C-alpha positions in Angstrom: 4.5 35.4 24.1 2.9 33.1 21.5 3.4 34.1 17.9 1.6 32.4 15.1 2.9 32.6 11.5 0.3 31.6 9.0 0.4 30.6 5.3 4.1 31.0 4.7 6.3 28.8 2.6 8.9 27.4 5.0 12.5 26.8 3.8 14.1 23.7 5.3 17.9 24.0 4.6 18.8 20.5 5.9 16.1 18.4 4.2 16.1 20.6 1.1 12.3 21.0 1.2 10.2 24.2 0.8 6.6 23.6 1.9 3.5 25.5 3.0 3.4 25.4 6.8 2.2 27.4 9.8 4.5 27.9 12.8 3.6 28.5 16.4 6.4 30.2 18.3 6.3 30.0 22.1 8.9 30.5 24.9 11.4 31.5 22.2 11.3 28.3 20.3 9.4 26.6 17.5 6.5 24.8 19.2 4.4 23.6 16.3 5.0 23.4 12.6 2.2 22.1 10.4 -0.3 23.3 7.8 -3.6 24.6 9.1 -2.8 25.5 12.7 -5.8 27.2 14.5 -4.3 27.6 18.0 -4.6 30.8 20.0 -1.7 33.3 19.9 -0.8 36.8 21.2 0.0 37.8 17.7 -0.6 36.4 14.2 1.4 37.2 11.1 -0.1 36.4 7.8 2.8 35.3 5.6 0.8 34.6 2.5 3.0 34.9 -0.5 6.2 35.1 1.7 9.0 32.7 2.6 9.9 31.8 6.1 13.5 30.6 6.8 16.1 30.4 9.6 17.5 33.8 10.5 20.9 34.5 8.9 24.0 33.6 10.9 26.7 36.0 9.8 30.0 34.5 11.0 32.2 37.4 9.9 31.3 40.9 11.1 33.3 43.9 12.4 31.3 45.8 15.0 34.2 48.2 15.8 33.2 48.2 19.5 35.2 48.9 21.7 37.3 51.8 20.6 36.2 52.6 17.1 32.6 53.3 17.7 32.5 56.3 15.4 32.4 53.7 12.6 29.9 51.3 14.2 28.9 50.0 17.6 27.2 46.9 18.9 23.8 48.5 19.1 23.8 50.0 15.6 25.3 46.8 14.3 22.5 44.8 15.8 19.9 47.2 14.3 21.5 46.8 10.9 21.6 43.0 11.3 17.8 43.0 12.1 17.0 45.0 8.9 19.0 42.4 6.9 17.4 39.3 8.4 20.5 38.5 10.4 19.6 37.1 13.9 23.1 35.9 14.9 26.6 37.3 14.1 30.2 36.5 15.1 32.2 39.7 15.6 35.9 39.9 15.0 38.5 40.9 17.5 40.3 43.7 15.7 38.9 46.4 17.9 40.7 48.9 20.1 41.8 47.3 22.4 41.7 43.9 20.7 39.4 41.3 22.1 42.3 39.2 23.4 41.4 38.7 27.1 38.3 37.5 29.0 37.5 41.1 30.1 37.1 42.2 26.5 34.9 39.2 25.7 32.7 40.1 28.7 32.5 43.7 27.4 31.1 42.6 24.0 28.6 40.2 25.6 27.4 42.8 28.1 26.9 45.4 25.4 25.1 42.9 23.2 22.5 42.3 26.0 21.5 46.0 25.7 20.7 45.5 22.0 17.6 44.2 20.2 17.9 40.5 20.7 20.3 39.7 17.8 22.8 37.1 19.1 26.3 38.5 19.2 29.1 35.9 19.5 32.7 37.2 20.1 35.5 35.8 18.1 38.6 36.3 20.2 42.1 37.2 19.0 44.4 34.3 18.2 47.5 36.3 19.2 48.0 39.0 21.9 47.2 42.4 20.4 46.8 40.7 17.0 50.5 41.0 16.6 51.2 37.4 15.6 53.9 36.9 18.2 52.4 35.3 21.3 49.2 33.2 21.6 46.3 34.3 23.7 44.9 32.1 26.5 42.4 30.2 24.3 40.9 28.3 27.2 40.2 31.4 29.2 38.7 33.1 26.2 36.4 30.1 25.5 35.3 30.0 29.1 34.5 33.8 28.9 32.2 33.1 25.9 34.4 33.3 22.7 33.2 31.0 20.0 36.3 31.0 17.8 39.8 32.4 17.5 41.0 34.7 14.7 43.4 37.5 14.0 41.2 38.5 11.0 42.4 41.6 9.4 46.0 40.3 9.9 47.5 37.2 8.4 49.3 35.0 10.9 52.7 34.9 9.2 54.4 32.8 11.8 53.6 29.2 10.9 54.9 27.8 14.2 52.5 30.1 16.1 49.6 29.1 13.9 50.5 25.4 14.4 50.7 25.8 18.2 47.3 27.6 18.3 45.7 24.9 16.1 46.9 22.1 18.4 45.4 23.9 21.4 42.2 24.8 19.5 41.7 21.2 18.6 41.8 20.2 22.3 39.3 22.9 23.1 37.1 22.1 20.0 37.3 25.7 18.9 37.4 26.7 15.2 40.2 28.9 14.0 39.2 31.5 11.4 42.1 32.4 9.1 42.7 35.6 7.1 44.9 34.3 4.3 47.2 36.8 2.7 50.9 36.7 3.0 51.8 40.0 4.6 55.1 40.5 2.7 53.2 40.3 -0.6 50.3 42.6 0.2 51.3 45.2 2.8 50.2 48.7 1.8 48.6 47.5 -1.5 45.1 48.5 -2.4 43.9 46.5 -5.4 44.3 43.1 -7.1 47.5 42.7 -9.1 46.3 42.8 -12.7 45.0 45.1 -15.3 43.4 47.6 -12.9 46.6 47.9 -10.8 48.6 48.5 -14.0 46.1 51.1 -15.2 46.3 52.9 -11.9 50.1 52.6 -11.6 49.8 50.8 -8.3 51.5 47.8 -6.8 48.8 45.1 -6.6 47.8 42.4 -4.1 48.6 39.2 -6.0 46.2 36.2 -5.9 49.1 33.9 -5.0 49.4 35.8 -1.7 46.0 34.4 -0.7 46.5 31.0 -2.2 49.9 30.3 -0.5 48.3 30.9 2.9 45.2 28.9 2.1 47.5 25.9 1.2 49.6 26.4 4.3 46.7 26.5 6.7 45.0 23.6 4.9 48.1 21.6 5.4 48.3 22.6 9.1 44.7 21.6 9.5 45.6 18.2 7.9 48.6 17.7 10.2 47.0 18.8 13.5 43.4 17.7 12.9 42.2 21.1 13.9 39.2 22.8 12.3 40.4 25.7 10.1 37.9 28.0 8.5 39.2 30.1 5.7 37.8 33.6 5.6 36.6 35.6 2.6 37.8 33.3 -0.2 38.3 35.4 -3.3 40.2 33.4 -6.0 39.3 30.5 -8.1 42.6 28.7 -7.2 41.8 29.1 -3.5 38.6 27.3 -4.2 40.4 24.5 -6.0 42.9 24.1 -3.2 40.1 23.8 -0.6 38.1 21.4 -2.8 41.1 19.1 -3.1 41.9 19.2 0.6 38.2 18.5 1.5 38.3 15.4 -0.8 41.3 14.2 1.3 39.2 14.5 4.4 40.9 17.6 5.9 38.6 19.3 8.4 38.6 22.6 6.6 35.7 24.9 5.8 35.5 28.3 4.1 33.4 31.3 3.3 33.0 33.9 0.7 31.2 37.2 0.6 28.6 38.7 -1.9 31.2 41.1 -3.3 33.3 38.1 -4.5 30.5 36.5 -6.5 29.2 39.8 -7.7 31.9 42.3 -8.5 35.3 42.3 -10.3 38.4 44.5 -9.9 36.9 46.8 -12.6 34.6 48.2 -9.9 37.6 50.0 -8.4 37.8 52.1 -11.7 34.2 53.1 -11.2 34.0 53.6 -7.4 37.5 54.0 -6.1 37.9 53.4 -2.4 34.3 52.2 -2.0 35.4 49.1 -3.8 38.6 48.6 -1.8 38.5 45.5 0.3 40.9 42.9 1.7 41.3 40.5 -0.1 40.7 42.6 -3.1 38.0 42.2 -5.8 39.5 39.9 -8.4 38.8 38.9 -12.0 35.8 37.6 -13.9 37.4 34.1 -13.9 37.7 34.3 -10.1 34.0 35.3 -9.8 33.1 32.2 -11.9 35.3 30.1 -9.7 33.7 31.4 -6.5 30.2 30.6 -7.9 31.3 27.1 -8.9 32.6 26.6 -5.4 29.2 27.7 -4.0 27.3 25.4 -6.3 29.3 22.3 -5.6 29.5 22.9 -1.8 33.2 23.6 -1.6 32.3 27.0 -0.2 30.3 26.3 3.0 29.3 29.8 4.0 28.3 33.2 2.7 29.3 35.9 5.2 29.5 39.6 4.8 32.8 40.7 6.3 30.7 43.8 7.3 33.5 46.4 7.7 32.1 49.9 8.5 34.2 53.1 7.9 33.4 56.7 8.1 32.7 58.8 5.0 35.8 60.8 5.7 38.0 57.7 5.7 36.6 56.4 2.5 36.9 59.7 0.8 40.7 59.5 1.0 42.7 58.6 -2.1 42.5 54.9 -3.0 46.0 54.1 -1.8 45.3 55.7 1.7 41.7 54.7 2.3 40.9 51.8 4.6 39.7 48.6 3.2 36.2 47.2 3.7 32.6 47.5 2.9 29.4 47.0 4.9 27.0 44.2 4.1 24.6 43.3 6.9 21.6 45.0 5.3 22.2 43.8 1.7 23.6 40.3 1.9 20.3 38.4 1.6 19.1 40.5 -1.2 22.3 40.3 -3.1 22.5 36.5 -2.6 19.0 36.0 -3.8 19.5 38.3 -6.8 22.8 36.8 -7.9 22.4 33.2 -7.0 18.7 32.2 -6.5 17.1 34.2 -9.2 19.8 33.1 -11.7 19.1 29.5 -10.7 22.6 28.8 -9.4 21.3 27.9 -6.0 17.8 26.9 -4.7 16.5 28.4 -1.5 17.5 25.6 0.8 21.0 25.9 -0.7 21.0 29.6 -0.1 20.1 29.2 3.6 22.5 26.3 4.2 25.2 28.8 3.4 23.7 31.8 5.1 22.3 30.2 8.2 22.8 26.5 8.9 26.4 25.9 7.9 27.8 28.9 9.8 25.9 28.0 12.9 27.2 24.4 12.8 30.8 25.6 12.2 30.6 27.8 15.3 28.7 25.2 17.4 25.7 27.6 17.7 22.3 26.2 18.4 20.9 28.4 15.6 20.2 28.3 11.9 17.9 25.3 11.9 14.2 24.9 11.1 12.8 22.2 13.3 10.5 21.6 16.3 12.1 22.8 19.5 14.7 24.9 17.6 15.4 28.5 18.7 12.8 30.7 17.0 15.2 32.9 15.0 13.5 33.5 11.7 13.4 35.8 8.7 10.2 36.3 6.7 10.9 37.7 3.2 9.4 38.2 -0.2 11.9 36.6 -2.6 10.4 38.5 -5.6 10.1 42.1 -4.3 12.3 44.5 -6.1 13.9 47.4 -4.3 16.8 49.8 -4.8 19.7 49.8 -2.3 19.8 53.2 -0.6 22.6 53.6 2.0 20.8 56.6 3.5 18.1 54.2 4.7 20.6 52.0 6.5 20.5 51.5 10.3 24.3 51.1 10.3 26.4 54.2 11.1 28.3 53.6 7.9 27.4 54.0 4.3 30.5 52.5 2.6 28.9 50.2 0.1 29.6 49.9 -3.7 26.1 48.6 -4.2 24.3 52.0 -3.7 21.6 52.3 -6.5 21.6 48.6 -7.3 18.2 47.1 -8.0 17.9 43.9 -6.2 15.2 41.2 -5.7 14.3 39.9 -2.3 13.1 42.0 0.6 13.0 41.2 4.4 9.6 41.8 5.8 10.1 40.5 9.4 13.0 39.5 11.5 12.3 37.4 14.6 14.8 36.6 17.3 13.9 34.1 20.0 10.2 34.4 19.1 10.1 38.2 19.2 9.7 40.4 16.2 12.7 42.7 16.2 12.2 44.2 12.7 9.2 44.8 10.5 9.3 46.4 7.1 8.1 50.0 7.4 5.5 49.5 4.7 3.7 46.7 6.5 
């Protein structure tokens, strides 16, 4: 199929340019890219007044499949991704059973082929059963199709195990994605240690629990030469540690999520378990530190940590409810609202963090806007205002603290490998 996109303003994350261009997509790739194209096509999209950018590459998603599909499954997760402009996503291994063997990697890939064309890339477990005791067979997992290793959801407390895995991962050129929170300091605790935990008479999850492990894994990355990616950075001091280690040349990267540059711990007082996440929402100073890290490039990636739960689970008391919030259908709008429209990042900077950088970290041939590149695109109106309504989500889950928020930036089309997989209902 030949798809022609006319009159859009094209965002080039690598060069930093935004320019009026037409795109011809054929055989799943970008065939032509210049202003004033008049070639024949099977379908033409008039993108006048809209922006065209690489589809989002969300490198941190929980699809709950296999085993927990009452929360989400690969098909509904892909539908949610398409609505949010996400064309590729890396799904974490904390399913039931865990994705810790080639057969489970194959299951994920086979299920993804039944979906809508969104690329699903399995992240395999770092340790057997996510228990942090024995390493998985990283080479077999990579050969089966895993793009990275992670016990996300669990900290790897055993430093010797982590070091051994990093040495092997470097040989295999696989990134290791690290959930950094010292288990002994956070187990069973629901909110940040601070004013809110004191008001609620709860033991808190201290910021230092994250920062200690960020420093440890950065040092292990320095010592082994392995590529460590720190997941969901939430504190200003974590950003400072990563900034300093990067300046030393340590091969470390990191991500944050919209909730960490948008919300503070006070949201727990307003919304209870809907605002419970791991790591927890922090202070206003931490939000400022996260934004500073995004602006200066210390933070490479904006991911969602999309973590679906049932309404019944999230209705439990705060101390017993599961942690996590969904984000596939809101991440672009929240990022545009909080960072682009406030002039903290320009559009190329936004899409470096949402698309290009995560693809490069995972060695995916995605997230780029160039001739011959895979035609994974999002067409959006950066100025259209809308209200987040979880009842309209394609996800099975509704657990978001952003319900009712007015945001600015609306996905109009999502295109995967040259095929339109989502179109705004009002078009």
